[in-house]
N, C-alpha and C positions, 0 to 999 in steps of 0.2 A: 790365249793358247791357240795355235793354228790347227787346222784340220789334220795335218800330217803329225803334229805333236800329239794330238788327242789319240790318233790311231796307234802311234808308237807306244803310248802309255799302256794301251791294252795289249799290244804284242809283247811288251816286256814282262807283263804280269801274267798273262793268260795264254800267250802263244799266237803264232801266225794263223792257225786254223780258226781260233776263236774270233780273231779280227776279220777273217774272211766270211765267217758266218754272219757277223754283224753287217759287213758290207752288203751281203745278199738281202738281209732284212731291210736295211735302209733303202735299198733300191726298190723293194716292194712298197715301202711307205711312200716314197716319192711318186711312184706310179699311181697308187691308190689315192693320194692326196688330190688328184684331179677329180675323183669321184666323191670323196667326202673329206671334210677338213680335219685331218688327223693332227697336223702341226701347222703353225702359222707359216704361210708361204715365205715370209721374210727370213725364216730360220733355216730354210733348206740349204742355202750355200754353206752354212755352218752346222750341218746336221750331226756331224761327228762330235764336235765339241759341245754343242748346245743340247743335244738329246742323248747320243750314245754314251759318251764319256760321263755325262751328268748322271746317267743311270748306273753305269758299271762301277763308279766310285763307291757305291753302297756295299759292294761285295766284301771288301776288306773290313768294313765297319760292322758287318753282320757277325763276324767272329764265329762263324759256323761253317764247317766243311760240307755239311749235308743237312737233311731235315726237310721240314715243310715251310715254305715261304708263301705268304699271302700278300698280294699287291692290290691295293684298293684304288679304284678309279684309273685303271691301266690306260684307257684311251687308245692311242695309236700304238701302244706297246712299251711305253716308257713309265717307270723303269722296268716293269716286270718281265716282259718278253726278252729284252736285252740281257737282263740278269740271267735268265734261263739259258741263254746261249753260251755263258761262260761259267756258270755255277751248276754243279751236278745234281743238286737236290730236286725235290718236287716243288712245283710252282702252281699256285692258284691265282689266276688273273680275274679280277672282279671288275666287270665293265657293264653297266646297266643298259647302255645303248646297243640295240640289237645289231645294227650294221657294223659297228666297231667290233663287237664280240665275234661276229661271223668272220671278219677280216683276221682277227687274232687267231682263231681256230685254223683258218686256211694257212696262215704263216707258220704256225706250229707244225702243221703237216708237212709243208714244203721244206722246212728247215730241219726236219728230223727229230723234233723234240716233243711230239704229240704224246708219246708214251709217259711223259712225266709232267706235262703242262695241261692243266684243266682250266677251261674258261667258263666262268659263271656269268651269264647274262642277267644279272640282278644287282640289287643293292647289297651292301655288305651285311645288312641286318638279316637277310635271308640265307646267308652262307653259313653252313655248319661245318667248319673246318677248324681244327685246333692247330695253331701256327707256332713254329719256333721263331720265325721272323715275320713281322708285319711292316709293310712299307706303304707310303701314300705320298705321292709327289704333288704338293700344292693343292691338296683336296681338303676343303673345309678348314675349320680351326682345329688346333690340337685337341682342345676339350671335346669338340663334337666328334672327332675321330675316335677318341678314347671311349666315349659313350656308345657310339654306333658299333664298334668292333670289339668291345670288351669281352663278348662271349667267345671270340676266337682266340683270346689270349690264354696263356698258361702262366704258372708262377715264374718260369724262366724265359718267357717270350721277350725278345728284343724288338723294340719299335724303332724304325728308321724313317724319319719324317723330314724330307727336304722342304725347306721353307724359302721364301724370299727374305726380305729384311725382317729380322727377328724383333718381336715385340717383347721386351724384357718384362713389362708389366703382366703380360699373359703368362709368362713362365713363372713369375712369382706367385700368381694366383693358383696355377696348376700345382705348384709344389705344396701349397696349403691344402689342396683338395684331394690329391692323389698320392698314394704311397709309391712313388717312383723316384729313382735316382736320375736326374736330368744331366745330360752332357751335351755340349754343343761343339760340333766340328765345322770349320769353314769349308765351303764347297771349293773344290779345286778348279771349277769351271767359271766361277763368278765371285768377285769380291763382295758383291751385294747379297750373296746367298749363304745360308747356313743349313746344316743338317742336325736336327734335334734327335738325340739318341736317348731312349728311355728303357730302363731296367727296373723291375720291381725291387723295392728295398729288401736287402737280404737275399736276393735271388742268385747273385753271382759271387 
């Protein structure tokens, strides 16, 4: 997918203003990347498809029009802050690295979403927020994420976990250990990537 196609995907689903807000944010990321490594420099030429669209594709999968979203290991703002630019609910960004957390706060202020975006400069274990949606992009194993963030979940919380190549053995083990319905969607940005969707058994 080209950069233009990635941006058009967002315009078609969320409108021109949403795409322009993401443009502004991506510019901030590129500038800040000279100060701290937010994204791999090699991905900057494809930042719309590689990072922005990769983040925004989670919104339709959330199946929620509002509520509390918790994004674990937000890093340079992906997917959590990008999601907050197109999704109207509350967003908690969990990023333990102080410099990155400071950058995320500054971006939320500049982009006009600070009233509904909270940045937690800590690990998820220290965050006391009950979430309707929990996301984590390539952070730890699925099992470790479930253990670390279980206290943030509710009976109807949906987990959205973008992964690289999926380990089917891991999924089989998780199905035996956790009472979740597992569903896998293919990423629209990479044939090599999947998004693991988890709902508690009987919750939906």
